[in-house]
C-alpha positions in Angstrom: -14.0 -31.5 19.4 -15.4 -28.9 17.0 -15.9 -29.8 13.4 -15.0 -26.2 12.4 -12.8 -23.6 14.1 -13.0 -20.0 12.8 -10.0 -17.9 13.6 -11.1 -14.2 13.5 -14.1 -12.6 15.1 -15.1 -10.0 12.4 -18.2 -10.1 10.3 -16.9 -12.6 7.8 -15.9 -15.1 10.5 -19.2 -14.6 12.3 -21.2 -15.1 9.1 -19.3 -18.3 8.3 -19.8 -19.6 11.9 -23.5 -18.7 11.7 -24.1 -20.8 8.6 -22.3 -23.7 10.2 -24.1 -23.5 13.5 -27.5 -23.2 11.8 -26.7 -26.4 9.9 -26.0 -28.3 13.1 -22.2 -28.3 12.6 -20.2 -27.9 15.8 -18.2 -24.7 15.4 -16.4 -22.3 17.6 -14.6 -19.0 17.1 -11.3 -17.7 18.3 -10.3 -14.0 18.4 -7.3 -12.3 19.9 -9.4 -9.2 20.8 -11.5 -8.8 24.0 -14.7 -8.9 22.0 -15.9 -9.9 18.5 -16.1 -7.2 15.9 -12.8 -7.1 13.9 -12.7 -4.0 11.8 -16.3 -3.2 12.7 -14.9 -2.1 16.1 -16.6 0.1 18.5 -15.0 2.0 21.4 -17.3 3.1 24.3 -16.7 6.7 25.5 -17.9 6.8 29.1 -16.8 10.1 30.6 -18.4 12.6 28.3 -20.6 15.4 29.6 -23.4 13.9 27.5 -22.9 10.5 29.0 -21.9 7.2 27.4 -21.4 7.1 23.6 -20.2 4.2 21.4 -18.0 5.4 18.6 -17.2 3.3 15.5 -13.4 3.2 15.1 -13.3 0.9 12.1 -15.9 0.7 9.4 -18.1 3.8 9.7 -21.3 2.5 8.0 -22.5 -0.3 5.7 -24.7 -0.6 2.6 -27.1 -3.4 1.6 -27.3 -4.3 -2.1 -26.8 -8.0 -1.7 -30.2 -9.7 -1.3 -29.1 -12.1 1.4 -27.4 -9.4 3.4 -30.5 -7.2 2.9 -32.6 -9.8 4.7 -30.1 -9.8 7.6 -30.2 -6.0 7.7 -34.0 -6.0 7.7 -33.9 -8.2 10.8 -31.5 -5.8 12.5 -33.7 -2.9 11.6 -36.8 -4.6 13.0 -35.1 -5.3 16.3 -33.6 -1.8 16.6 -30.0 -3.0 16.3 -29.4 -1.1 13.0 -30.7 2.2 11.8 -30.9 4.1 8.5 -28.4 6.9 8.7 -28.1 8.8 5.5 -27.9 8.6 1.7 -26.1 11.9 1.4 -22.4 12.6 2.1 -20.3 15.8 1.4 -17.1 16.2 -0.3 -14.6 18.4 1.6 -11.2 20.0 1.2 -8.7 21.9 3.3 -11.1 24.9 3.6 -14.3 23.2 4.5 -17.2 21.2 3.2 -18.2 21.4 -0.4 -21.1 19.9 -2.4 -23.2 17.0 -1.3 -23.3 13.7 -3.1 -26.3 11.4 -3.0 -25.8 7.6 -3.1 -27.2 4.4 -1.5 -28.7 4.4 2.0 -25.9 4.0 4.6 -26.8 2.1 7.7 -25.4 2.5 11.2 -26.1 1.0 14.6 -27.3 2.7 17.7 -24.9 0.6 19.8 -22.0 0.6 17.4 -21.3 -1.7 14.5 -19.6 -4.2 16.8 -23.0 -5.2 18.2 -24.1 -6.4 14.8 -21.2 -8.8 14.6 -22.0 -10.0 18.1 -25.6 -10.6 17.1 -24.5 -12.8 14.2 -22.3 -14.8 16.5 -25.0 -15.1 19.2 -25.0 -18.5 20.8 -21.7 -19.6 19.1 -18.8 -20.5 21.4 -16.2 -17.6 21.2 -12.9 -17.6 23.0 -11.4 -14.1 23.1 -7.8 -13.1 23.9 -6.8 -16.2 21.8 -3.3 -16.0 20.4 -3.0 -18.4 17.5 0.4 -19.4 16.2 1.4 -20.7 12.8 -0.8 -23.4 11.4 1.1 -26.7 11.5 1.0 -29.4 8.9 -1.7 -31.2 10.9 -3.8 -28.0 11.4 -3.7 -28.3 15.2 -5.6 -25.3 16.6 -6.1 -24.5 20.2 -5.5 -28.2 21.2 -7.6 -29.8 18.5 -7.6 -30.7 14.9 -11.0 -29.8 13.4 -12.2 -30.9 10.0 -12.0 -27.3 8.7 -10.0 -24.4 9.9 -11.2 -21.0 8.7 -8.9 -18.0 8.6 -11.3 -15.0 8.6 -8.9 -12.2 8.5 -6.9 -9.9 6.2 -4.8 -11.8 3.7 -1.4 -10.8 5.1 -2.4 -12.0 8.5 -3.6 -15.3 7.1 -0.5 -15.7 5.0 1.7 -15.4 8.1 -0.2 -18.2 9.9 0.1 -20.5 6.8 3.6 -19.7 5.5 5.6 -22.4 7.3 3.5 -25.5 6.3 0.9 -24.4 3.8 2.8 -22.2 1.4 0.4 -22.7 -1.5 -2.6 -21.5 0.5 -0.4 -18.7 2.0 0.4 -17.4 -1.5 -3.3 -17.5 -2.4 -4.3 -15.6 0.8 -1.7 -12.9 0.6 -2.7 -9.6 -1.0 -1.7 -5.9 -0.5 -3.6 -3.8 2.1 -3.6 -0.1 2.8 -3.1 1.0 6.4 -5.2 3.6 8.2 -5.4 5.5 11.4 -8.7 6.4 13.0 -9.0 9.6 15.1 -11.8 9.6 17.6 -12.4 12.9 19.2 -15.1 14.2 21.5 -15.7 18.0 22.1 -17.7 19.8 24.8 -20.2 20.9 22.2 -20.9 20.9 18.4 -19.2 23.7 16.7 -19.0 22.5 13.1 -21.4 22.7 10.1 -24.2 20.1 9.9 -23.1 17.1 7.9 -23.1 13.3 8.2 -20.0 12.1 6.5 -17.4 13.7 4.1 -14.9 12.3 1.6 -11.9 14.6 2.0 -9.4 15.4 -0.8 -6.3 17.5 -1.0 -5.6 17.1 2.7 -2.5 14.9 3.2 -3.6 13.6 6.6 -7.3 12.8 6.3 -9.4 11.1 3.7 -12.8 10.7 5.5 -14.7 12.3 8.4 -17.9 11.2 10.0 -20.1 12.9 12.5 -20.4 9.9 14.9 -23.2 11.6 16.9 -25.4 11.8 13.9 -24.5 8.3 12.9 -25.5 7.0 16.4 -28.5 9.3 16.5 -27.7 10.6 19.9 -26.2 13.9 18.7 -23.1 13.6 20.8 -20.3 16.0 19.7 -18.0 13.2 18.5 -16.1 13.1 15.3 -14.2 10.2 13.7 -11.6 10.8 11.0 -9.8 8.2 8.9 -6.3 9.0 7.7 -5.0 8.6 4.2 -2.9 5.4 3.6 0.2 7.5 3.0 -0.1 9.3 6.3 -0.9 6.1 8.2 2.2 4.4 6.8 4.4 7.0 8.4 2.9 6.5 11.9 2.2 2.8 12.4 4.9 2.5 15.0 3.5 5.3 17.2 -0.1 6.1 16.2 -0.7 8.4 19.2 2.1 10.7 17.9 0.0 11.4 14.9 -2.8 12.9 17.0 -1.8 16.6 16.8 -1.5 16.5 13.0 -4.8 14.7 12.6 -6.6 17.1 14.9 -5.1 20.1 13.0 -6.2 18.7 9.7 -9.7 18.0 11.1 -10.0 21.6 12.3 -8.9 22.9 8.9 -11.7 21.0 7.2 -14.5 21.5 9.6 -13.5 24.5 11.7 -14.2 22.7 14.9 -13.3 24.8 17.9 -12.8 24.1 21.5 -10.4 21.7 23.2 -11.3 18.0 23.0 -12.5 16.4 26.2 -11.4 12.9 24.9 -9.3 11.7 22.0 -7.6 8.6 20.7 -5.9 7.3 17.6 -6.6 3.7 16.5 -4.1 1.9 14.3 -5.4 -0.4 11.5 -2.3 -1.9 9.8 -4.6 -3.8 7.4 -7.5 -1.5 6.9 -8.5 -2.1 3.3 -7.4 -4.4 0.4 -6.0 -2.4 -2.5 -7.4 -4.8 -5.1 -10.3 -7.2 -5.7 -11.0 -10.8 -6.5 -13.6 -12.6 -8.5 -14.0 -15.5 -6.0 -15.7 -14.8 -2.7 -13.8 -17.4 -0.6 -11.4 -20.3 -0.7 -11.9 -23.8 0.6 -9.1 -26.2 -0.1 -9.0 -30.0 -0.1 -6.7 -29.8 3.0 -9.5 -28.3 5.1 -8.3 -24.7 5.2 -10.9 -22.0 4.4 -10.3 -18.3 3.7 -12.8 -15.5 3.9 -12.7 -11.7 4.4 -13.5 -8.4 2.7 -10.5 -9.1 0.5 -12.5 -11.9 -1.2 -14.6 -9.5 -3.2 -14.4 -7.1 -6.1 -14.7 -4.2 -3.7 -14.1 -4.1 0.0 -17.4 -3.5 1.8 -19.1 -4.8 5.0 -21.6 -6.6 3.0 -18.9 -8.2 0.8 -17.2 -9.5 4.0 -20.6 -11.0 5.1 -21.0 -12.6 1.7 -17.5 -14.0 1.8 -18.1 -15.7 5.1 -21.6 -16.8 4.2 -20.5 -18.4 1.0 -17.6 -20.2 2.7 -20.0 -21.4 5.5 -22.3 -22.8 2.8 -19.4 -24.6 1.1 -18.3 -26.1 4.4 -21.9 -27.2 5.2 -22.1 -28.9 1.8 -18.8 -30.6 2.3 -19.5 -31.9 5.8 -23.2 -32.8 5.2 
């Protein structure tokens, strides 16, 4: 039987499991998806004229201001898993790209951000396609009762698993999240102005656009656009129905011409927490742990890693 079971295969869950495994604690991960990644999800486009291209459908990049995370990123860079992308994004509106804005270095991955989560979880037992029901009073998970159960997922999802028998932890876990839709679209060729990413304003459908070919470094004519929360909320029941409006808005901003050779809309019901927290995790006396990007003052990939890492260290100290 595992000492720790981590439910959720995103970066916070993988970071928590990594600390436990490195400390010699028996740990395994469960995720309902087909692969680890969570909101650092990657979809592989295989039938493009340019060949295979992995497109990031969730988080489009990450930064590294946390010293601990910086060390992890340095390892990824050294092994060619991550790459420096850009420190300059555009602002944009309904009639095109505007001025550029310089900020911290943004990192991407040649194989898609999912591969970085998989690297963190390397060697750790992971069961995918796992449907986990409400957490009972005895914390029975997947046929066993571990010493610690970690819910590494957005707060509303954790709260649903806890509500029946752990109402106090459920109330602590729950927090509001914005929804989002991701439009992934591949064109026959590049017909838009040169840019890396753009924060979009005054366009009701879209708030962010990335040139995924420049992010990957392969130059593929692939764009990824994230919707506004308001637009996403109107289309959660049928995200594919939003494709024409999203594509129309994308064209209005970038002037991209030509008919797409591939397109898809990905739904993220819990894309981003709307508020922050001072604490980076929760570990109760009852053996339930909580971690995610919601356990941070600002939602970032590195904040999710820090949340999982801090929880893993607390579990290590408790079980030592």
